[in-house]
Every structure is written in structure tokens, then in C-alpha cells.
C-alpha positions as CSV (number, residue, x, y, z in Angstrom):
1,M,11.5,9.8,23.6
2,V,12.3,9.0,27.2
3,T,9.9,9.1,29.8
4,S,9.2,7.7,33.4
5,L,6.6,5.1,33.7
6,P,3.4,5.9,35.4
7,L,3.0,4.6,38.9
8,V,-0.4,3.4,39.6
9,P,-1.1,2.9,43.5
10,R,-3.1,-0.3,43.9
11,P,-3.4,-2.8,46.7
12,P,-1.1,-5.7,46.2
13,G,-3.0,-8.9,45.2
14,A,-2.0,-12.5,45.8
15,A,0.8,-12.4,43.0
16,L,3.7,-12.8,45.3
17,D,3.9,-12.8,49.1
18,L,7.3,-11.2,50.2
19,S,5.8,-9.9,53.3
20,D,8.4,-11.4,55.6
21,V,11.3,-9.7,53.7
22,D,12.9,-6.6,55.5
23,I,12.4,-4.0,52.8
24,E,15.2,-1.6,54.0
25,S,17.7,-4.3,54.0
26,V,17.2,-5.1,50.4
27,R,19.7,-3.2,47.9
28,P,17.9,-1.1,45.5
29,L,17.8,-2.1,41.9
30,A,17.8,0.2,38.8
31,V,16.1,-1.3,35.7
32,G,16.0,0.2,32.3
33,L,13.4,-0.8,30.0
34,V,13.6,-0.3,26.2
35,A,11.0,-0.5,23.4
36,Y,11.6,0.2,19.6
37,N,8.3,0.1,18.2
38,W,7.4,0.7,14.6
39,E,4.5,3.3,15.1
40,A,4.2,4.3,18.6
41,D,5.8,7.0,21.2
42,T,4.9,4.8,24.1
43,S,5.1,1.2,25.0
44,L,1.9,-0.4,26.5
45,A,3.9,-3.7,27.0
46,L,6.5,-1.9,29.3
47,W,3.8,0.1,31.0
48,N,1.9,-3.0,31.8
49,L,5.0,-4.9,33.1
50,V,6.0,-2.2,35.5
51,N,2.5,-1.4,36.7
52,Y,1.8,-5.1,37.4
53,A,5.4,-5.6,39.2
54,R,4.7,-2.4,41.4
55,Q,1.9,-4.0,43.1
56,V,4.4,-5.9,45.3
57,P,5.5,-3.3,47.8
58,L,9.2,-4.6,47.7
59,V,9.3,-3.8,44.0
60,A,7.5,-0.5,44.4
61,D,9.8,0.5,47.1
62,R,13.3,-0.9,45.9
63,V,13.2,-0.9,42.1
64,R,13.7,2.4,40.1
65,F,12.3,1.9,36.6
66,E,13.2,4.0,33.6
67,Q,11.9,3.7,30.1
68,R,13.3,4.5,26.5
69,C,10.8,4.1,23.9
70,A,11.5,5.4,20.3
71,A,10.8,4.5,16.7
72,T,13.0,1.4,15.3
73,P,15.9,3.1,13.7
74,K,15.2,2.7,9.8
75,T,18.6,3.9,8.3
76,A,22.3,3.1,9.0
77,I,22.7,6.6,10.1
78,A,19.8,6.5,12.4
79,E,21.1,3.2,14.0
80,K,24.5,4.8,14.8
81,E,22.8,7.9,16.2
82,E,20.3,5.8,18.5
83,L,23.1,3.4,19.6
84,F,25.1,6.1,21.1
85,A,22.2,8.0,22.4
86,A,20.9,4.8,24.3
87,L,24.4,3.9,25.5
88,A,24.5,7.5,27.1
89,W,21.2,7.1,28.7
90,I,22.3,3.7,30.3
91,R,25.5,5.3,31.6
92,A,23.6,8.2,33.0
93,N,21.2,5.9,34.9
94,D,23.7,3.3,36.0
95,F,21.4,0.6,35.5
96,D,21.7,-3.0,37.0
97,V,19.2,-4.5,34.7
98,V,18.3,-3.6,31.2
99,G,15.2,-5.2,29.4
100,F,14.1,-5.3,25.8
101,S,10.9,-5.6,24.1
102,C,11.8,-7.7,21.2
103,Y,9.9,-8.0,18.0
104,I,10.7,-9.1,14.3
105,W,11.3,-5.5,13.2
106,N,13.5,-4.4,16.0
107,I,15.5,-7.4,17.0
108,R,18.6,-6.8,15.0
109,F,19.2,-3.4,16.5
110,V,18.3,-4.8,19.9
111,N,21.0,-7.6,19.6
112,Q,23.4,-4.8,18.4
113,L,22.7,-2.6,21.4
114,A,22.9,-5.4,23.9
115,Q,26.2,-6.6,22.7
116,A,27.5,-3.1,22.9
117,I,26.2,-3.0,26.6
118,K,27.8,-6.3,27.5
119,E,31.1,-4.9,26.0
120,I,31.1,-1.9,27.9
121,W,29.4,-3.0,31.1
122,P,29.5,-6.8,31.5
123,H,27.8,-6.6,35.0
124,I,24.5,-5.3,33.5
125,R,22.0,-8.1,33.4
126,I,20.3,-8.2,30.0
127,V,16.7,-9.6,29.8
128,Y,14.8,-10.2,26.7
129,G,10.9,-10.6,26.2
130,G,8.4,-10.0,23.6
131,Q,6.8,-11.8,20.7
132,Q,10.2,-12.6,19.0
133,I,11.4,-14.5,22.0
134,R,9.6,-17.9,21.3
135,G,10.4,-21.2,19.4
136,F,13.7,-21.7,17.6
137,Y,14.8,-18.1,18.4
138,V,15.2,-18.7,22.1
139,P,18.3,-21.1,22.1
140,Q,19.6,-18.9,19.2
141,V,19.8,-15.9,21.5
142,F,22.3,-17.7,23.8
143,E,24.2,-19.7,21.2
144,R,24.7,-16.9,18.6
145,E,24.2,-13.6,20.4
146,R,25.7,-14.4,23.8
147,C,24.8,-11.1,25.3
148,V,21.5,-12.0,26.9
149,D,21.3,-13.5,30.4
150,I,17.6,-14.3,30.6
151,C,14.8,-14.6,28.3
152,V,11.2,-14.1,29.4
153,V,9.1,-16.4,27.0
154,N,5.4,-15.6,26.3
155,E,3.3,-13.1,28.2
156,A,5.4,-11.6,30.7
157,E,3.6,-9.8,33.6
158,I,3.7,-12.6,36.3
159,T,7.0,-13.9,35.1
160,F,8.7,-10.5,35.1
161,Q,7.2,-9.6,38.5
162,R,8.8,-12.9,40.0
163,L,12.3,-12.3,38.2
164,L,12.3,-9.0,39.8
165,A,11.7,-10.5,43.4
166,H,14.5,-13.0,42.6
167,L,17.1,-10.3,41.5
168,L,16.2,-8.4,44.8
169,T,16.1,-11.2,47.3
170,G,17.2,-14.5,45.6
171,T,13.6,-15.7,46.1
172,P,11.9,-17.5,44.3
173,A,14.6,-19.7,42.8
174,L,15.0,-19.0,39.0
175,S,14.2,-22.6,38.2
176,G,10.8,-22.1,40.2
177,I,9.7,-19.1,37.9
178,P,7.7,-20.3,34.9
179,G,8.4,-18.7,31.6
180,L,12.2,-18.3,31.8
181,A,14.9,-19.4,29.7
182,Y,18.7,-19.1,30.5
183,W,22.0,-20.9,30.2
184,A,22.5,-23.1,33.3
185,A,24.7,-25.8,34.7
186,A,23.5,-29.2,33.6
187,D,23.4,-30.4,37.1
188,D,22.0,-27.4,38.8
189,P,19.2,-25.3,37.0
190,D,19.8,-22.5,39.5
191,K,23.5,-22.2,38.6
192,I,23.0,-19.5,35.8
193,H,25.7,-18.4,33.4
194,W,25.9,-14.6,33.4
195,F,27.3,-13.6,30.1
196,D,30.1,-11.2,30.2
197,G,30.5,-10.1,26.7
198,T,33.0,-12.9,25.6
199,S,32.3,-15.4,23.0
200,A,33.2,-18.6,25.1
201,L,30.3,-20.7,26.5
202,P,31.3,-22.5,29.4
203,P,31.4,-26.4,29.3
204,G,28.9,-28.2,31.4
205,Y,26.3,-25.5,30.7
206,G,23.3,-25.6,28.4
207,L,19.8,-24.0,27.8
208,H,17.3,-24.5,30.7
209,E,13.6,-23.6,30.4
210,T,11.4,-23.4,33.3
211,G,8.1,-24.4,31.4
212,N,5.0,-22.4,30.2
213,A,4.5,-19.0,31.7
214,V,1.6,-18.3,33.9
215,L,-0.6,-15.9,32.2
216,V,-3.0,-13.2,33.6
217,D,-6.5,-14.6,33.6
218,D,-8.3,-11.3,34.6
219,L,-6.5,-8.6,32.8
220,D,-8.2,-5.8,34.7
221,V,-5.6,-6.7,37.5
222,I,-3.2,-5.1,35.4
223,P,-3.2,-1.5,36.5
224,S,-4.3,0.9,33.7
225,P,-1.4,3.2,32.5
226,Y,-3.9,5.4,30.8
227,R,-5.8,6.3,33.9
228,A,-2.7,7.1,35.9
229,E,-1.5,10.5,37.3
230,S,1.4,10.8,35.1
231,E,1.0,12.7,31.9
232,L,0.6,11.0,28.5
233,P,2.3,12.5,25.6
234,V,0.3,15.1,23.8
235,G,0.1,14.3,20.0
236,G,1.7,10.9,20.6
237,A,1.3,7.7,18.8
238,F,-0.4,4.7,20.9
239,L,-0.7,1.1,20.6
240,Y,-3.9,-0.1,22.2
241,E,-5.3,-3.6,23.0
242,A,-8.8,-4.2,24.1
243,S,-8.2,-7.7,24.4
244,R,-5.5,-10.5,24.2
245,G,-5.2,-13.7,22.2
246,C,-6.9,-14.9,19.3
247,P,-9.7,-17.6,18.6
248,Y,-8.0,-18.7,15.5
249,S,-4.8,-20.9,15.1
250,C,-3.4,-19.8,11.8
251,S,-0.1,-21.7,11.0
252,F,1.8,-18.6,10.2
253,C,0.8,-16.7,13.3
254,I,1.4,-16.8,17.1
255,W,-1.6,-14.9,18.2
256,G,-3.6,-17.8,18.8
257,E,-0.7,-19.7,20.7
258,S,-1.9,-18.1,24.1
259,K,-4.9,-19.4,26.3
260,G,-7.8,-18.3,24.3
261,V,-9.1,-14.6,24.3
262,R,-9.2,-12.5,27.2
263,E,-10.9,-9.0,27.2
264,Y,-10.5,-5.9,29.2
265,P,-13.8,-4.7,30.8
266,M,-15.7,-2.4,28.6
267,D,-15.8,0.3,31.2
268,R,-12.0,0.3,31.3
269,V,-11.7,0.3,27.6
270,R,-14.0,3.4,27.5
271,A,-12.1,5.3,30.2
272,E,-8.7,4.5,28.5
273,L,-9.7,5.8,25.1
274,H,-11.2,8.7,26.6
275,A,-7.9,9.4,28.3
276,I,-5.9,8.7,25.1
277,L,-8.4,10.9,22.9
278,A,-7.9,13.8,25.5
279,H,-4.1,13.9,24.6
280,H,-5.1,14.4,20.8
281,P,-3.1,11.5,19.4
282,S,-1.4,11.7,16.1
283,H,-1.7,7.6,15.7
284,I,-3.7,4.8,17.3
285,M,-3.2,1.2,16.3
286,F,-5.4,-1.5,17.8
287,C,-3.3,-4.5,18.3
288,D,-5.9,-7.1,19.2
289,G,-5.6,-10.5,17.4
290,T,-9.2,-10.3,16.0
291,F,-10.4,-6.9,16.9
292,N,-14.0,-7.6,15.6
293,M,-14.2,-11.1,16.9
294,R,-17.3,-9.9,18.9
295,K,-19.2,-7.6,16.4
296,A,-21.1,-5.7,18.9
297,R,-18.2,-5.0,21.3
298,A,-16.0,-3.9,18.3
299,A,-18.7,-1.5,17.2
300,E,-19.1,-0.1,20.7
301,I,-15.5,0.6,21.0
302,L,-15.2,2.3,17.4
303,T,-18.4,4.4,18.5
304,I,-16.1,6.0,21.3
305,L,-14.0,7.2,18.6
306,V,-16.9,8.3,16.4
307,E,-18.4,10.5,19.2
308,H,-15.1,12.3,20.0
309,L,-14.7,13.1,16.2
310,R,-18.3,13.9,15.8
311,D,-18.4,16.7,18.4
312,G,-15.0,18.1,17.8
313,R,-13.2,16.9,20.8
314,V,-10.5,15.3,18.8
315,K,-9.1,16.1,15.4
316,P,-8.7,13.4,12.6
317,F,-5.7,11.2,13.6
318,S,-4.0,8.2,11.6
319,L,-5.9,5.0,12.9
320,L,-5.0,1.4,11.8
321,L,-7.6,-1.3,12.2
322,E,-6.8,-4.9,11.3
323,L,-10.1,-6.7,10.8
324,K,-11.5,-10.0,9.7
325,L,-13.6,-9.3,6.8
326,E,-16.0,-12.1,7.1
327,L,-17.0,-11.1,10.8
328,I,-18.2,-7.5,9.8
329,D,-22.0,-7.0,10.0
330,D,-24.2,-4.3,9.0
331,V,-24.0,-2.4,12.5
332,L,-20.1,-2.5,12.2
333,V,-20.3,-1.3,8.7
334,R,-22.4,1.8,9.7
335,V,-20.1,2.7,12.4
336,L,-17.0,2.3,10.2
337,D,-18.5,4.3,7.4
338,E,-19.1,7.2,9.8
339,L,-15.6,7.0,11.2
340,L,-14.2,7.3,7.8
341,T,-16.5,10.2,7.0
342,L,-15.2,11.9,10.0
343,N,-11.7,10.8,9.7
344,P,-10.2,10.1,6.3
345,L,-6.9,9.1,7.8
346,V,-8.3,5.6,9.0
347,T,-6.8,2.5,7.1
348,V,-8.9,-0.7,7.4
349,E,-6.7,-3.9,6.8
350,F,-7.8,-7.3,6.0
351,G,-5.5,-10.3,5.8
352,M,-6.8,-12.4,2.9
353,Q,-3.3,-14.0,2.6
354,S,-4.3,-16.6,0.0
355,A,-7.5,-17.4,-2.3
356,T,-6.5,-21.0,-2.9
357,Q,-7.9,-24.0,-1.1
358,E,-4.7,-25.9,-0.4
359,A,-2.8,-22.9,1.0
360,A,-5.8,-22.1,3.1
361,A,-6.2,-25.7,4.6
362,L,-2.5,-25.8,5.4
363,M,-2.5,-22.5,7.1
364,R,-5.7,-23.4,8.9
365,R,-7.5,-20.4,7.6
366,P,-10.6,-21.5,5.8
367,F,-11.3,-19.3,2.6
368,K,-14.5,-19.4,0.7
369,E,-14.6,-17.2,-2.2
370,D,-18.4,-16.6,-2.3
371,K,-18.5,-15.9,1.5
372,Y,-15.4,-13.4,1.3
373,R,-16.9,-11.5,-1.7
374,A,-20.4,-11.3,-0.1
375,A,-18.7,-9.7,3.0
376,W,-16.8,-7.4,0.8
377,D,-20.0,-6.3,-1.0
378,R,-21.5,-5.6,2.6
379,L,-18.9,-2.7,2.9
380,T,-19.9,0.8,1.8
381,P,-18.0,2.3,-1.3
382,K,-16.2,4.6,1.1
383,L,-15.0,1.6,3.2
384,Q,-13.9,-0.2,0.0
385,S,-12.1,2.6,-1.2
386,S,-10.1,2.8,2.1
387,A,-9.4,-0.9,2.5
388,V,-6.1,-2.7,2.1
389,I,-5.9,-6.4,1.4
390,D,-2.8,-8.4,2.5
391,C,-1.5,-11.4,0.4
392,I,1.4,-13.7,1.3
393,Y,3.5,-15.5,-1.2
394,G,5.6,-18.5,-0.2
395,L,2.7,-20.2,1.8
396,P,2.8,-24.0,1.8
397,G,0.3,-25.1,-0.8
398,D,0.9,-22.0,-3.2
399,G,3.1,-22.0,-6.2
400,V,3.4,-19.2,-8.8
401,E,0.2,-19.6,-10.4
402,Q,-1.6,-20.0,-7.1
403,F,-0.2,-16.6,-6.1
404,K,-1.3,-15.2,-9.2
405,T,-4.8,-16.4,-8.5
406,T,-4.7,-14.8,-5.2
407,V,-3.8,-11.4,-6.7
408,D,-6.2,-11.6,-9.4
409,Y,-9.1,-12.3,-6.7
410,A,-7.7,-9.4,-4.5
411,Y,-7.7,-7.0,-7.5
412,S,-11.2,-8.2,-8.4
413,L,-12.4,-6.5,-5.2
414,A,-10.9,-3.3,-6.2
415,P,-9.5,-2.2,-2.7
416,H,-7.5,0.9,-2.0
417,R,-4.2,-0.9,-1.8
418,M,-2.9,-4.4,-2.2
419,Q,0.0,-5.5,0.0
420,C,2.3,-8.7,-0.8
421,F,4.4,-10.1,1.8
422,R,6.9,-13.1,1.6
423,L,6.2,-15.5,4.3
424,S,8.2,-15.4,7.3
425,I,8.3,-18.2,9.7
426,L,7.6,-16.8,13.2
427,P,9.4,-18.2,16.1
428,G,6.7,-20.5,17.9
429,S,4.3,-20.8,15.0
430,E,2.9,-23.8,13.6
431,F,4.9,-23.4,10.4
432,E,7.9,-23.5,12.4
433,R,7.0,-26.9,13.7
434,Q,5.9,-28.2,10.2
435,A,9.1,-26.7,8.3
436,E,10.6,-30.1,7.7
437,A,7.2,-31.6,6.5
438,H,6.8,-28.8,4.0
439,D,10.4,-28.5,3.1
440,I,10.4,-24.9,4.1
441,K,13.9,-23.3,4.2
442,Y,14.1,-20.1,5.8
443,A,16.3,-17.5,7.4
444,R,17.1,-18.2,11.0
445,E,18.1,-14.5,11.4
446,P,15.2,-11.8,11.5
447,G,13.1,-11.4,9.7
448,H,12.9,-15.0,9.0
449,A,11.8,-15.0,5.3
450,V,11.2,-18.1,3.4
451,Y,13.6,-19.1,0.8
452,R,11.9,-22.1,-0.8
453,T,9.1,-24.6,-0.2
454,A,7.8,-28.0,-1.5
455,W,5.9,-25.8,-4.0
456,L,8.3,-23.2,-4.8
457,D,12.0,-23.4,-5.8
458,L,14.4,-20.7,-5.3
459,D,14.2,-19.1,-8.7
460,E,10.4,-19.1,-8.5
461,M,10.6,-17.4,-5.0
462,A,12.9,-14.8,-6.5
463,W,10.6,-14.1,-9.3
464,L,7.5,-13.9,-6.8
465,E,9.5,-11.2,-4.8
466,T,9.8,-9.1,-7.9
467,F,6.3,-9.8,-8.9
468,G,4.9,-9.0,-5.5
469,F,6.8,-5.7,-5.5
470,A,5.5,-4.8,-8.7
471,V,1.9,-5.7,-7.8
472,A,1.8,-3.5,-4.7
473,D,3.5,-0.5,-6.2
474,L,1.7,-0.5,-9.6
475,Y,-1.7,-1.1,-8.1
476,H,-1.3,1.6,-5.5
477,F,0.3,4.4,-7.7
478,H,-0.8,3.5,-11.2
479,G,-4.2,1.7,-10.4
480,T,-6.4,3.9,-12.6
481,T,-3.9,3.5,-15.7
482,I,-3.9,-0.4,-15.2
483,R,-7.9,-0.3,-15.1
484,C,-8.0,1.6,-18.4
485,L,-5.4,-0.7,-20.0
486,L,-7.4,-3.6,-19.1
487,G,-10.6,-1.8,-20.2
488,L,-9.3,-1.6,-23.9
489,P,-11.1,-3.6,-26.2
490,D,-8.1,-5.3,-27.5
491,A,-7.1,-6.4,-23.9
492,G,-9.7,-9.2,-24.0
493,D,-9.4,-11.5,-21.1
494,T,-6.2,-10.2,-19.8
495,R,-5.9,-10.5,-16.2
496,F,-4.2,-7.9,-13.7
497,S,-1.7,-10.6,-13.1
498,D,-1.0,-11.0,-16.8
499,L,-0.2,-7.4,-17.2
500,I,2.1,-7.3,-14.2
501,T,3.8,-10.6,-15.5
502,E,4.4,-9.1,-18.7
503,F,5.7,-5.8,-17.3
504,V,8.2,-7.9,-15.1
505,A,9.4,-9.8,-18.0
506,W,9.8,-6.7,-20.1
507,A,11.6,-4.8,-17.4
508,G,13.6,-7.6,-16.1
509,R,14.2,-8.4,-12.5
510,D,17.4,-6.5,-12.1
511,R,15.8,-3.3,-13.5
512,V,12.7,-3.8,-11.1
513,M,14.5,-4.5,-7.9
514,G,17.2,-1.9,-9.0
515,T,14.6,0.7,-8.3
516,S,14.5,-0.2,-4.7
517,Y,15.5,2.1,-2.0
518,D,15.5,1.8,1.8
519,G,12.1,0.1,2.4
520,N,12.3,0.7,6.0
521,T,12.5,4.5,5.9
522,P,9.1,5.9,6.8
523,D,8.4,6.5,3.1
524,G,9.1,3.0,2.5
525,R,5.7,2.0,4.1
526,W,4.1,3.8,1.3
527,R,6.5,2.9,-1.5
528,A,9.4,0.4,-1.1
529,I,10.3,0.7,-4.8
530,N,9.7,3.4,-7.6
531,L,8.5,1.9,-10.6
532,S,6.8,4.9,-12.4
533,A,9.5,5.6,-15.0
534,L,9.8,2.1,-16.0
535,F,6.1,1.5,-16.1
536,E,5.5,4.7,-18.1
537,G,7.9,3.2,-20.8
538,F,6.4,-0.1,-20.7
539,V,2.8,1.4,-21.2
540,L,3.8,4.0,-23.9
541,D,6.3,1.8,-25.8
542,R,4.7,-1.4,-25.6
543,L,1.2,-1.8,-24.5
544,V,-0.5,1.2,-26.2
545,P,1.1,0.5,-29.5
546,R,-0.2,-3.1,-29.4
547,L,-3.6,-2.5,-27.8
548,A,-4.5,0.7,-29.7
549,P,-1.9,1.4,-32.5
550,D,-4.1,3.8,-34.4
551,D,-5.6,6.0,-31.7
552,P,-3.3,9.1,-31.1
553,G,-6.0,10.5,-28.7
554,L,-6.0,7.6,-26.4
555,L,-2.1,7.9,-26.2
556,A,-2.7,11.4,-25.2
557,K,-5.1,10.5,-22.3
558,I,-2.8,7.7,-21.2
559,G,0.2,10.0,-21.3
560,E,-1.6,12.7,-19.0
561,L,-2.8,10.0,-16.6
562,I,0.5,8.3,-15.9
563,H,2.1,11.8,-15.7
564,Y,-0.6,12.8,-13.2
565,E,-0.1,9.4,-11.1
566,T,3.8,9.6,-11.2
567,R,3.7,13.0,-9.8
568,L,1.7,12.0,-6.9
569,G,4.1,9.1,-6.5
570,R,7.1,11.4,-6.4
571,I,5.5,13.6,-3.8
572,A,5.0,10.7,-1.7
573,I,8.6,9.8,-1.7
574,E,10.3,13.4,-2.0
575,G,7.8,15.5,-0.3
576,L,7.3,19.2,-1.4
577,P,9.5,22.0,-0.4
578,G,8.0,25.2,0.9
579,S,8.5,28.5,-0.9
580,P,8.5,31.4,1.5
581,V,5.9,34.0,0.9
582,A,6.9,37.6,0.8
583,G,4.6,39.9,2.9
584,I,3.3,37.1,4.9
585,P,5.8,36.2,7.7
586,G,6.1,32.6,8.5
587,R,4.1,31.3,5.6
588,A,5.2,29.1,2.6
589,V,3.6,27.9,-0.4
590,R,3.5,24.1,-0.5
591,A,1.9,23.3,-3.8
592,E,2.8,22.1,-7.2
593,L,0.5,22.8,-10.3
594,M,-0.6,20.9,-13.3
595,R,-2.7,22.0,-16.1
596,A,-4.3,19.2,-17.8
597,R,-6.5,18.8,-20.9
598,Y,-8.7,16.4,-19.1
599,D,-10.5,16.3,-15.7
600,L,-8.3,13.6,-14.3
601,P,-9.4,14.0,-10.6
602,G,-13.0,13.5,-11.4
603,F,-12.1,10.5,-13.8
604,I,-10.2,8.7,-11.2
605,I,-12.9,9.2,-8.6
606,A,-15.5,7.9,-10.9
607,G,-13.4,4.7,-11.6
608,R,-13.1,3.7,-7.9
609,G,-14.4,0.2,-7.5
610,R,-14.1,-1.0,-11.0
611,T,-11.5,-3.2,-12.3
612,R,-11.9,-2.1,-16.1
613,I,-12.4,1.6,-17.1
614,D,-13.3,2.9,-20.5
615,L,-11.0,5.6,-21.3
616,G,-13.6,7.0,-23.6
617,D,-15.3,8.3,-20.4
618,L,-12.2,10.6,-20.1
619,R,-13.5,13.9,-21.9
620,E,-11.5,17.0,-22.8
621,S,-12.0,19.4,-19.9
622,P,-9.1,21.7,-19.1
623,T,-8.5,21.2,-15.5
624,C,-6.0,22.6,-13.0
625,V,-4.7,20.4,-10.3
626,A,-2.9,21.5,-7.1
627,F,-0.7,18.8,-5.6
628,T,0.3,19.0,-1.9
629,V,1.5,16.8,0.8
630,K,0.1,16.0,4.6
631,A,3.1,14.9,6.8
632,G,1.7,12.0,8.9
633,H,3.0,10.4,11.9
634,Q,6.8,9.8,11.7
635,D,6.8,12.1,8.6
636,V,5.1,9.8,6.4
637,R,4.1,12.0,3.6
638,V,0.8,11.5,2.1
639,P,0.2,13.2,-1.3
640,I,-3.0,15.0,-1.9
641,A,-4.4,16.5,-5.1
642,Y,-7.0,19.2,-5.4
643,R,-8.9,20.4,-8.6
644,V,-8.6,24.1,-8.5
645,G,-10.0,26.9,-10.4
646,D,-7.8,29.4,-12.6
647,R,-8.0,32.1,-10.0
648,T,-6.8,29.8,-7.2
649,A,-3.9,28.6,-9.6
650,D,-2.7,32.1,-10.4
651,L,-3.0,33.0,-6.8
652,I,-0.7,30.0,-6.0
653,E,1.8,31.1,-8.7
654,R,1.8,34.7,-7.4
655,L,2.3,33.6,-3.9
656,R,5.3,31.5,-4.8
657,D,6.7,34.6,-6.9
658,G,6.6,36.6,-3.9
659,G,3.4,38.4,-4.1
660,G,1.5,37.8,-0.9
661,A,1.0,41.5,0.5
662,R,-2.6,42.0,-0.8
663,I,-4.0,38.5,0.0
664,G,-7.1,38.6,2.3
665,E,-7.0,36.9,5.7
666,R,-10.1,34.7,4.8
667,T,-8.2,33.6,1.4
668,I,-5.0,32.7,3.6
669,H,-6.9,30.9,6.2
670,R,-8.7,28.6,3.5
671,L,-5.4,28.0,1.6
672,I,-3.8,27.1,5.1
673,E,-6.9,24.7,5.9
674,V,-6.3,22.6,2.7
675,G,-2.4,22.5,3.2
676,L,-1.6,24.5,0.2
677,L,0.0,27.4,2.4
678,T,1.7,26.3,5.4
């Protein structure tokens, strides 16, 4: 999506005084700004940059800004399409400057596009900024990529405003603008090397950095893009920040590297959220470092969403909240519970990372098991069944057994999902500075994944990669089956990690990782690998004969349960094609039926929050299940299962066979409402 940036008239502050410049004599500048986000149709970062810069009359009058904001290409074909589309956009706008918002998830493609720009139009000045442009990656940009002219390091509003003034007038000098990095002559920091797309670095030049950026103290001086006259996208996805910075200094993170925590005024937050919600968003992600750092403020912000959902001003939308579990109090729990009741598309994510003391100490993120569990128990069952817990393997202090301890502790909480990530060494993080001390070897190219540490050798890291993928996939898609297996009498003290370890050993690393598909596709956020077929064989051929060798009834129950979970997983990956309905123009059935001997949906719901389930509770009760799929933002497919009666099942089959002429309007409306008819 390409949009023009909103212009917010605002009196120029004391940010930059260019009052003595004859504006009419200054050559205009055409600036293109590009952002490839993971889940947003707009870029708050770029809006803030431009609106802050335009407070200087010279910039507002002589700089033409255009923005290109799109999803990061997630396949090779999508990369090629976006590359040529972006180049055509640059050609059509005849830019003097192209700036990129750089993050770990988009920097590979950004580098590819920047190199193409320099190859075709070497006169265009390329500027990089964003969270990726820190630490070891800054010199790497110039030494390896050789397509970037200037890097803006750290928070960029003030630095970018001054850089634009320099490009327009030559004032202030580059060396006098804090927060820049560029390739300059060793004897003259204002003699910059403008890259022309060639591979040669000139002798006598090297990296020059102008010191720490000046940060905005009062965030309210940044004009709000959401209260501007320009139109926001209807049905779009938005990143939103109510504050900047983080009070914590976790060694793997860079949120705490800036100057403390600064908050936007609450009246501004309220007005901005009203504006966003008025445009019926498909997705909102709060990107605050610690959203619930101040519990009362967090509850007040989320109450704004609740009020809009409660009175029907906005329909449910995808919402991602990353919270610190230990900071949740009863007031925030009540607000979150109502939010989830009104909007089942909310995901609440908690970053536990590690449950071991050595790793917690080294990453400067204290962990107390009893305190964490007490905070978890404060959540309502609805919140617990919607929560995601993140775990990191490869942390200093953690070996294989320590990560298994973390996984087992996360499993004991029975969240909705568990996610396992290999540690990445983010540029500018404390772990980057401690890499030698901890014998951390990691990729210098994005995404900077760790290869080994003093606690893990290469083989162990490779095994944990397989184990972590299996943990996340099998827990999410076969969690009920696993709880039933661990609940069998002969399972004894078998831990969740023991079961996954046995599965990995049985299947073998090659077979597990061989099920991998492109994990960067939209579906890949739900499922990076597809282990259902392997897991079914493992359970039926190995575990059940060992744990219940003389119980054919148990085999039937497990088989039907796995079949049910496998179908949900397949729909998450493949979706469901629609079958046109004769006699109802423009309508199609999007449903798949399963007739089961047992009430599987009821059994699964009853087992939520438990880590061991008694299969004896699964009683024979003939049930029909209708599967469908909801397409979320960026076409992420969310599988849904409904327990339906025989009449509804017969109706779905009749519609699929083409018999829709005699279906009443009320019935059609109800089928559309639940997604079985589209």
C-alpha cells in the first residue's frame, strides 16, 4: 500500500532555527520513505519522522515526502514482485533521497532493494534507520553492503530533521548532527563518501559516528498522525505506541537502551485510539517495551477498546498485547477478561524466556518460580487459555537440560500456545557486548541467530532447534492428545519434555526438519513445520502399544482425537476451498464435516488448563463437527470447529451438493454469521 503522509499543521518549535534561510532559493528535495513491517499497513515510525520534520517551515515547504509501506515479502516470488514494484515507484517519483526503516525481519530485503537503487540511480542518497541500525551492524552496513550513504542510529526524529536541513542547505554540518554514522575522510569528518554502487572503498576513509542521538523528551511535541486531516486506512493494521523505552535492561533486548520510559499524555492516547477504532482496524499491535509497566494506565488504555467493543462501535479485530506477567493485578485482569469476552481475537503474550536461575541472572531478568505461578493463577481461565508463553533456547547459562526445565515449567501452566525461539544477538544489546565473555558465536547476517555458547555446542544447538520446533508445533496442534498420553496410568512421572524428546529420537532430526515449509509465509506464524503425520505414527505405533497394550477402546479414542487435531492443523495451513451453492448467487459453502463416535469438542474444552487428562472421561456420544476457517490479517487462516446437529450437517451436505433453493433467509444468515457459508 502506498500512501501520502499526513501533514499536521503545527507551530515550529525550537528544534531547529533556519529563519535566516531564503526558502525560495533552496532547491526542493524529493524524499521517499520505505517501511516493510510484519503486521501493519501503515508505519507509525515514518509518520512520526515526517510530522516532526515538517515543523520546520523550510522542510515543510521544500521537501516532498512519499511513503511506501507494505508487508515484508515472505516468499521468493513475493520478493521479486515487490522489488520491481518498489523500483517502479522510485522511478516515477524521481527521488533525491530514499530512506528505509530497518528491522531484523526486513533488513535482508531492504539491502537487496537498496543495492538495486544504487546500481540504477547512483545519485540517490540512501539513508538507513530503525532498530536494526545499532551496534555491530552499523559498520557492517558500510563495509559489506556498500549501498548506504548515511545511517541514523537510535531514535530518529531530531536527527532526521537536522539531516534534512543539511541536505537542503548544507547547515548544520554532518559532523554536528548527533546520531549519524557515515563513511568519511579520516582527516575531515564532513567529507563524506557518497556510495555509487561500486564495490571499492576509497583509501583514507573510514566509519565516522557523531555520538549519541538527541532524543525527544516530551513525546507530545511529535504531531499525532492519527488526529490529522488525512484519511487513515479503513480495515487496516496499525502499530501503536503509548510509551517509549523500557524500565528493564534485559541483556538480549534493546528496549531498555534508550533514556528511560517516556509516555504519551493519556488524553492524546485516548484521542488516537478513538481515531484508529473509528476506521475499523483488522489488527492492532501495541509495541510498548513494557505495556503494563503502570498497571492502572494499562487498564485505562484497554478500557477504551472494551468500551468500543461493548457498544458495537467496532467489531472484533486481531489484537496483540505483550505483557509482563508479574505486573498484572486484579483490575487489569478484569479488563483483560472482558476484552477477551468481547473480542476472541486477542492474543496475550508473556515472555518468560527461561525458568532457570543462572540464565535469568545473566540476562538480567529475575525469575522466581513461585511468584510467576502466583501471577499466572491470578489470571482467569479465559485469559490462561488465550495466553502465549515465549521461551528462548541458546541463552547464556542454559544447556539442553536447562531448556527442558523451562519447557516443562511453561507446560505446567497450560497456556494456549508455547513458542520457542533460538537466541538472536540483536545489534546494540548487552549480549553483543558480552559475546566474547560467554563464548557466543552467532550470525553476523540477519537474523543473528546463535550457533553455540559456553553452555551449548553446535550439535546440542542443532538438537534444540529440532526439539524447540517440535515443542511449539505439537503442543499447539496436538496438545489434548499429549495431555491424554501423560494422563495414562503407565505414563508415570513422564514429563512433557520427555515425551517430545522421545518423539525427536524416534523420528530423527532429518524427518522432523524435513517437514518444514517456508516459515515466513503468513501461515508459518501458526505453523513452521507440520508434524501431524509423524506424530500420529509415533503415538499409535509406539506409545499406545507401550502404555496401554491391551486396551483397544483407548486406541480408538486416541486415533479419533489425533484425526480431529490433524484436520484442524491441515486447515490452518491449506485453508478450505469454497463450493458454490446453486440457487444462492454469490454464496459458497466453506465447511468440512467429521462424524465422530465421541464428543471431541466438549472433551477438549473440559481439558483446558490441565496438564494430564483422563481418557476415561471421553464417553461415546456420536457427534458431528463442522470445520471452517477464518481468514485473519494478511490471510492468516484460523481454523474453527463447531459441534453441529444432524440437521445442520445434512443441510451443509445438501448445500455442497447444489441444493440451496429452498433454504430460508434466516438459516442462510445464521450459516453466514458462523462462517460456514460465505
